[in-house]
C-alpha positions in Angstrom: -12.7 28.5 22.8 -13.5 25.5 25.0 -10.2 24.1 26.3 -9.4 20.5 27.2 -9.2 20.0 30.9 -5.9 19.8 32.8 -5.6 16.9 35.1 -5.3 17.7 38.8 -1.9 17.0 40.5 -1.4 13.4 41.4 -4.1 12.1 39.0 -3.2 10.1 35.9 -4.1 12.1 32.7 -5.4 10.5 29.5 -2.6 9.2 27.3 -1.9 9.7 23.6 0.7 7.9 21.6 2.6 9.7 18.8 4.4 7.5 16.2 6.5 9.9 14.3 10.0 11.4 13.6 12.0 13.8 15.6 12.8 17.4 14.7 16.3 18.5 15.9 15.2 22.1 15.6 12.3 21.4 18.0 9.6 23.0 15.8 7.7 20.0 14.4 7.5 16.2 14.6 7.5 14.5 18.0 8.6 17.7 19.7 5.5 19.6 18.5 3.2 16.7 19.3 4.5 16.4 22.8 4.2 20.2 23.5 0.6 20.3 22.3 -0.4 17.1 24.1 1.1 18.4 27.4 -0.8 21.7 27.1 -4.0 19.8 26.3 -3.7 18.0 29.6 -2.5 14.7 28.0 0.4 12.5 28.8 2.4 11.9 25.6 3.9 8.5 24.8 6.3 8.2 21.9 7.3 5.7 19.3 10.2 7.1 17.3 10.1 6.1 13.6 12.9 8.3 12.3 15.5 10.8 13.5 15.8 13.9 11.3 18.6 16.3 10.8 16.9 19.7 10.5 16.6 23.3 11.6 14.5 26.2 10.8 15.9 26.4 7.2 15.3 22.8 6.1 15.9 19.0 6.4 19.4 17.8 5.4 18.9 14.1 6.2 17.1 11.5 8.3 17.8 8.1 9.8 15.1 5.4 9.9 14.5 3.3 13.0 14.3 -0.4 12.3 10.6 -1.3 11.7 10.5 -4.0 14.4 11.8 -1.4 16.9 9.1 1.0 15.9 6.4 -1.7 16.3 7.9 -2.8 19.7 7.6 0.8 21.0 3.9 0.8 20.2 3.3 -2.6 21.6 5.0 -2.0 24.9 3.3 1.3 25.6 -0.2 -0.1 24.9 0.5 -3.2 26.9 1.6 -1.4 30.0 0.4 2.2 30.0 -2.7 2.1 27.7 -3.7 5.0 25.5 -6.9 6.8 24.5 -5.8 7.8 21.0 -2.8 7.7 18.7 -1.4 9.7 15.8 1.2 9.1 13.1 3.6 11.6 11.5 6.7 10.9 9.6 7.1 7.2 9.0 9.8 7.4 6.3 9.5 4.0 4.5 7.2 1.3 3.3 8.6 -1.2 5.8 7.9 1.2 8.7 4.4 2.0 7.5 3.6 -1.7 7.1 5.0 -2.4 10.6 3.0 0.4 12.2 -0.2 -0.6 10.4 0.2 -4.2 11.5 0.9 -3.4 15.2 -1.9 -0.9 15.3 -4.3 -3.5 14.1 -2.9 -6.0 16.5 -3.3 -3.8 19.6 -6.7 -2.2 18.7 -5.7 1.2 17.2 -7.4 2.6 14.2 -10.8 3.0 12.5 -13.5 0.7 13.9 -11.0 -0.1 16.8 -11.3 0.9 20.4 -8.5 3.5 20.1 -8.9 6.1 17.4 -6.0 6.9 15.0 -5.2 10.3 13.5 -3.0 9.8 10.4 -0.9 12.8 9.4 0.6 11.3 6.1 3.9 13.3 6.2 5.5 13.2 2.8 7.6 16.3 2.7 8.7 19.2 5.0 7.3 22.7 4.6 10.5 23.5 2.8 9.9 20.8 0.2 12.5 18.4 1.6 11.4 14.8 1.2 10.5 12.9 4.4 9.2 9.8 2.7 10.8 7.5 0.2 9.0 7.8 -3.1 7.9 4.1 -3.3 6.3 4.4 0.1 3.4 6.5 -1.3 1.6 3.3 -2.3 1.9 2.1 1.3 0.4 5.4 2.5 -2.5 4.9 0.2 -3.1 1.2 0.6 -1.9 0.4 4.1 -1.9 3.5 6.3 -4.9 5.6 5.3 -7.3 2.6 5.3 -6.8 2.3 9.1 -7.2 6.0 9.8 -10.0 7.3 12.0 -9.1 10.7 10.6 -6.6 11.6 7.9 -5.1 15.1 7.9 -2.9 15.8 4.9 -1.8 19.2 3.7 -2.4 20.3 0.1 1.0 19.1 -1.2 0.4 15.7 0.4 -3.1 15.5 -1.1 -1.6 16.1 -4.5 1.0 13.4 -4.0 -1.5 10.9 -2.6 -4.6 11.5 -4.8 -3.2 13.4 -7.8 -5.7 16.2 -7.1 -4.5 19.8 -7.2 -6.7 21.7 -4.7 -7.3 25.2 -5.9 -10.9 26.0 -4.8 -13.8 24.6 -2.9 -14.8 22.2 -5.7 -11.4 20.5 -5.9 -11.2 20.5 -2.1 -14.4 18.5 -2.0 -13.1 16.1 -4.7 -10.0 15.6 -2.7 -11.9 14.9 0.5 -13.9 12.3 -1.3 -10.8 10.7 -2.8 -9.2 10.4 0.6 -12.3 8.9 2.1 -12.4 6.4 -0.8 -9.0 5.2 0.2 -10.5 3.9 3.5 -10.2 6.7 6.0 -13.3 7.0 8.3 -13.1 10.8 8.1 -10.9 12.9 5.8 -9.8 16.5 6.3 -8.7 18.9 3.5 -6.9 21.8 5.2 -7.2 25.3 3.7 -4.3 27.0 5.3 -2.1 26.9 2.2 -4.9 27.8 -0.2 -4.3 31.5 -0.1 -7.2 32.6 -2.2 -9.3 34.4 0.5 -9.0 36.3 3.8 -10.2 33.1 5.7 -8.8 29.6 6.1 -11.4 26.9 5.7 -10.8 23.2 6.6 -13.2 20.6 5.2 -14.2 17.5 7.0 -15.9 14.6 5.2 -17.4 11.3 6.5 -18.5 9.8 3.3 -22.0 11.4 3.4 -21.7 15.0 4.4 -19.2 17.9 4.6 -18.5 20.1 7.6 -16.6 23.4 7.2 -14.4 25.0 9.9 -13.3 28.5 9.1 -10.9 30.9 10.8 -9.3 34.2 9.9 -6.1 33.8 7.8 -3.0 34.9 9.7 -0.2 36.6 7.9 2.9 34.9 9.4 5.8 32.9 8.0 6.2 31.2 11.3 4.1 28.2 10.7 6.5 25.3 11.2 4.8 22.4 12.8 1.3 23.6 12.2 0.2 20.2 10.7 1.7 18.2 13.5 0.1 20.5 16.0 -3.4 20.2 14.4 -3.2 16.4 14.3 -1.9 16.2 17.9 -4.7 18.5 19.1 -7.3 16.4 17.4 -5.9 13.2 18.9 -5.8 14.8 22.3 -9.5 15.7 22.1 -10.4 12.2 20.8 -8.6 10.8 23.9 -10.8 13.0 26.1 -13.8 11.3 24.5 -14.8 14.1 22.1 -16.6 13.2 18.8 -14.6 13.6 15.6 -16.3 16.8 14.4 -15.9 18.4 17.9 -12.2 17.3 18.0 -11.5 18.8 14.6 -13.2 22.0 15.6 -11.0 22.1 18.7 -7.9 21.3 16.6 -8.7 24.2 14.2 -9.1 26.7 17.0 -6.0 25.4 18.8 -3.7 25.7 15.8 -5.1 29.2 15.1 -4.1 30.2 18.6 -0.7 28.6 18.1 -0.2 30.5 14.9 -1.1 33.8 16.7 1.6 32.9 19.3 4.3 31.8 16.8 7.7 33.2 17.1 11.0 33.8 15.2 13.6 31.0 15.5 16.8 30.7 13.5 17.1 32.0 9.9 14.0 30.3 8.5 10.4 29.5 9.5 9.7 29.8 13.2 7.4 27.4 15.0 3.7 27.7 15.9 3.5 27.8 19.7 1.0 26.1 22.1 2.7 28.0 25.0 -0.1 30.6 24.8 -2.1 28.2 27.0 0.2 28.9 29.9 -1.5 32.3 30.2 -4.9 30.5 30.4 -4.6 27.9 33.1 
């Protein structure tokens, strides 16, 4: 695969901002975003939206950061450091989603803005634990997705957001169209959890045409943080100036490599690992 370039020592790398929640177990959330960004040659900036209490087994609670504090983190990073792309993850509540959407529009982040935005509309953990208040789903649909350059939900999130149960290629295409209709410039329907074939196919839609990205399906239970890692890799490629289709192709290859390098951790699901790149520098 074509890797993103690492910045020579002493030179300032491109910057990407992640607006998301923490993972105390280190497998997903801001921790996964920062690992991927670093190994994609990107300086990761952070706006913490929530602090979770979780490990490899599940999420037992979370604490929301005040919305004005989340927005202030975004504003101060953009004003001083500047960024080439941004992504969202766990935003937890309607108030935080609305604050993030407002500040992104204010500082030029999002679709049709100078800085592209990858929206990973995190609703629940891979264990089924809620990471978003129920009433905030409307804010995801009506406030967050409409400002997305790319939206990257998993199949459970697609069902919650659109009401469509993805079971095959036909329903995947319907879901991609429904996500695009909510306002996203590009929508992705990921096939990793659709275990109906020996391959995993992600579908990208821009309102006119579909592009498919296929990889071999990997038999591993250690896939914690895969969605975060994919979105972070796409954002990193966009910050490097890649087109959306090329960035998504890179993200698909990146997360496949990270699944191949995943490892056991604790008593539950281990994390995908971008550390494989350390052997390819």
